[in-house]
N, C-alpha and C positions, 0 to 999 in steps of 0.2 A: 453366194453369200446366203446363209440360212437366216430366216426371219425369226424374231423372238416369238415363241409360242404364246398363244392367248389363253390364259387359264379360264377365263369366263366361258370361252367356247367349249372347253373341255368339261367344265362343271355342269354345263347345260344338260349333258347327256346322262347325268347321275340322278338317282332317286334321292328323296329327301334324307333318308337315313344314311345313305352313302356320302352325301354332301356334308352331313353332320360329322361323320367319322373323319373325312378329309380335313375339315376345319379344326377338329380337336387335335388330330395328330400333328398338323402343321403348327398349331399353337404350342404344343408341347416341345416340338423341335426348335422353334425359332422365336416365339413371341412371349412365352411365359417369363415371369421373373427368375424362375428356376428351370431352365430348360434341360432336356435330355438329348443324348446323341443316338439313342435307339428307341424303338417303339415296336411293340408286338400287337398286331390285330389278330385275335383268335375268334374265328367265326365258322359257321357251317359251310359246306361246299355248296356253291351256286348262288351265294349272296353277294358276289361281286367284289372280292378282295382285290383282284387284279385291276378292276376299274377304280377302286379306291386308291391303289397304288399309283395308278395313272394320274388321278387327281392330285395326289401329294407331290408327284414329280412335276406336274404343270405349275403348281403354286411355288415349288422350290425354285424352278427354273426362273420364274418371274422375279423372285427375290434376288437371286445370285447372278442373273444375266449381265448386269453392268458392273459386277464386282470381281468376276473371274474371267481370265483369258480363255480357259477351256473348262468345260463341265463334262464329267464322265458319270453315266448312270450304270451301276453294276447290278446285274440281276443274276441270282443264284437259285437254281431250281432242280428238281429231281432228276430229270433226264433230258437228253439233247433234243428230242422231238418237242417237248413242252417248251424248251428254251427257245427254239426257233419260232414256234408259234407265238409265244407271249412277248418275246422281245419286241416284236413288231406291233403288238397291241399297246405296249408301254411307250413306244416311240411317238410322242405327241406331235412330232414334226410331220409325220406322214412321208418323210423322205427315207427310202430304203437304204441309201448308201451310208447312213450314219448308224446302221445296225450291224452288230458283229456277234455271231454265235460261234464261239471258238474255245480253245483250250488255253489255260493260263500259261502252259509251257510254250505255246506259240506266240506269246506276247512279244518276244524279241523281233518277230517277223511282222507283227501287226502294228507296233507302236508308232512307226513312221506315218501310217495312215491316221492313226488317232490324233497324232500331233498336228495334222493338217486341218482337222475339223474343229469347229467352234463347240460342237456338241456330239457326244458319242453315247450309244446305247450298247452295252457289252453284256453277254450272258455266259455264264460258266455252269458246269454241273459237277457235283462232288466226285462222281466216278471217273471223270475225264480230266479233272483239274486238281483234286485235293487228295485222293486216295490212290497213289500210283505205284506203291512198292511192289516189287516182283512182277512187273508188267512191262512188256516190250513197247506198248504204245503204238502210235502211228509212225509209218516210215518217215514222214516229214519231221517229226520230233527227233528221231534217231539221226537223221541227216543233219539237223541243226546241232545236236550234241556232238556228232562226229567232228564237224568243222570248228566248233568252238574249242574242243579239246585238242584238235590237230594244231590250231594256232597257239593255244595256251601251253600245251605240253611239247609241241614240236616233234611229233612222231612221223612227220613226213607222209609219203605215199605208200607205205608198206601194206602188204596184204592182210596182215592180222587184224588191224583195227577195222578195216573195210569189211571183212568177213564177220567180225564180231557184232557189228551193228546191222547186219543183213536180216535180222529176225523176220520170218514170215514172208520174205520176198524170195520166191523160188528161183527165178531167172537171174543168174549172176551178172550177165551183161547189162540187163535192164537196171539192176541195182547200181552197178559201177557208173552207168551213164547218168543216173539221178544224182549220184555223188558229185560227179564231174561238172554237171550243168547247174548245180546249185549256186544261186547268186549270194555269195557271203556278204557283199556290200550292203544288202538290205537288212542285215542283223544290227539291232540297236547296240551301239558301242557301250553305252552306260550299263545296260543289263548284262551284256557279255562280260564286262570287266567285273561287275558285282558278283556274277556267278562264279567266275574263276577265283575271285577273292574268297568267297565262302568255301569253295572246293579246296582251296589251300589250307583252310583251317581244319579240314576233316582228314585226319590221319588214315592212311591206308588206301585211299582211292586210286592214287597213281600206281601203286604197287599191284593192286587188283587189276587195273587196266593192262599193265605190262604182262602180268601172268596170263590173263585171258587171251590177250593178243598173241602171245607166244603159242598158246594151245590152238587157237583159231587159224593160225598161219598154216597149219597142216590140213585144215578142212577147207580146201580151196573151192569146192563146190557146195559147201554147207550141207553135206549129206552125211548120214551115218554118225552123227554127232551123239556121243554118249549122254544119257539122261542127266547125269550128274553135271556135266559141262553145260547143258542147256539151262539147268536150274541156277547155276552159278552166274551164267551170263544174264539171264532174266532178272535176277536179284540185283546185279550190278547196274543194269540199265534202269531198273525201277528206282533204285536209290538215287541215280543221277537225275531222273525225271522229278522225283520228289524234292530234291535239293533245288532244282531249277524252278519248280513251282513256288517253293518257299521264297526264293530270291525275287521272283517276279511279283 
C-alpha cells in the first residue's frame, strides 16, 4: 500500500523562486476563479523546471488523492534516455515499481500493471510513441499486432503473416518461438477491441494485409526480399503502429 506523498517535504527542497512558480501554476490549475487545464513554464536551462514540475505533481496528488481511485502522471520528453532519468526524479513516492518508461503502443501489455497501482508515473517519447509511420518498431510491438490481428481477422497459423511481421529478426526459429510463447492473455481486452474497431473503419487495411501475406509466404527465410516489398511492408506496419498509438 503506497502512502500519500507529503507535498511539504517535496517543497522544502525548492528555492524560493521555484516555490513561487509551483504555487502560481497550482493556483492557475486548481484554485483560481477561472482555472486552466494547461500551463507552460518557459525558462532557461538549469533553473529547475523538472523540480518545479515535481512540486506541481506533489501538490496535485495531495488534492486528488482522496478523490480518485487511480492517478496517472504522464511525462512526455525528447528521448528515452531523458525519459528514464527524469521519470524517477518526478516520482515523488520514491518507489521505483510505480515508474514506467515505455511506448504507448505497448500500453495494452502494461495497463494491467497500471490498474493494480494507486499511482503511476509513465513516460513516453515522440519518436517511439507518436511518430511511427513507415517504421517496423520493436519486435514486441509487432508480436502484439500479429496476435491482435490474428484473433480479429482469423488468419490462423499460416506462414505469410508470421514472415511479414519478422522485420529485423534474422533467425526464423527464434522469431517463431517468440510468437508461439507470447502470452496473449495479458493483452488488455478493452484496448484490443477498441483497436480492432478503429481498424474496421479504415478501408484497405485488411486487403493490404492479405496481399502482403501472400507475397511474404514465398520468403520463408526472409531473405532476398525486393526493396519495393520491404517498403510496402514497413509502411503497412508503421500505419498499424500509428493507429494503435492513436487508439491507446
